[in-house]
N, C-alpha and C positions, 0 to 999 in steps of 0.2 A: 456528177455530184462534185461540188467544190468544197474544199475544206478551208476554213478561215481560222487563222491563228490569232488569238488575242493575247496581248501582254498586259499583265496587271502589275502594278507596283507592289513590291513586297511590303507587308505590314511592318511597321516599326514596332519593335518590341520594347517593353519597359514603359516607364512613366513619361508623359510628355515633359519637355523642358519647361521649367518655371521661368527661366530668364530669357524669354524670347525678346525680340526687338521692341515690341510694344511695352512689355514690363520694364525693360531697361530704360526706355524713354520716360515712362511715368515716374520711375524712381529718381532719375536725374532731375527731372522738372520739379518734383515735390521737394526733394532735399535741397535743391538750389533755391527754392522759394522760401526755405526756412522750416519746413515740416521736419520735426525730429525723426531720426531714422526709425525708431520703434513704431511710430505712427505711419510713416511712409511704407515700410515693409508690410504692415498689417493691411493697409489699403490695397496693396498689390498682391496680397495673399502669399507672401513668402516669409520664411522665418528669418529672425535676426542673424542666427548663425549661418544660414544659407546665404544671406546677403553678404556677410563678411567673408565667407569662404569664396564666393564668386568674385567679389571685389579684389581679394588678395591674389586670386589666380588669373585675373584679367586686367592687366595694367591700363588698357585703353578705357575700360569702364571706370576704373578708379580715377583716372585723369579727367574723365568727363564729369564725374561727381565733384572733384576739386575745382574744376573750371566753373561749374555752375554755382558753387558756393562763393567763389571769389567774385564772380560777376554780381551776385546779389549783394554781397558786402559792399562792393564798390558803388552800386546803385544807391543803397541806403545811406552810405556815408556822404555821398554827394548831396542828398536831400537834407541831411542834418547840417552839413557845412553851409549850404545855401540858406537854411533857416537861421543859423547862427550869424551869418554875414548880414542878414536882414534884421538883426537886433533882437533875436529871441535868446535871452540869457539861459534858459533851460537847456536849449540845444547846445550852446557853447559849453555849459557845465558838463553835460552828458558826454560830449566829445572829449573834453580834457580828462575826465575821470576814467573813460574807457580806453582811450588811446595812450595816455600817459599816467597810468595809475600810480606809478612810483612817485610822482610829483603831486598829483591832484586827487588821488584816491582817498578813501576813508582812513587808511592806515598810513598815509604819507606824513612825513615830519612837518 
């Protein structure tokens, strides 16, 4: 008679992690694309407070969010500037009002 020992992985206790790699990637992509945080977290089934707690305690995640937002801003500004350079006055006006509101905004002197 032979005896076989089997090993099984111990069960993880507690609730599964909400901020797994897939959820983090989805959040970074959505927020970077311009989706407001309240909608991005709802789509990923996490709470706003949970998102902010996670972001505040994970600097690499916070930096990834900031990089994604900065890349999106850069992309859209290039499009606006290109349109303005090609004679679209609405884009020129938009750019000046948003980038230099102290001089070209509605409340400027």
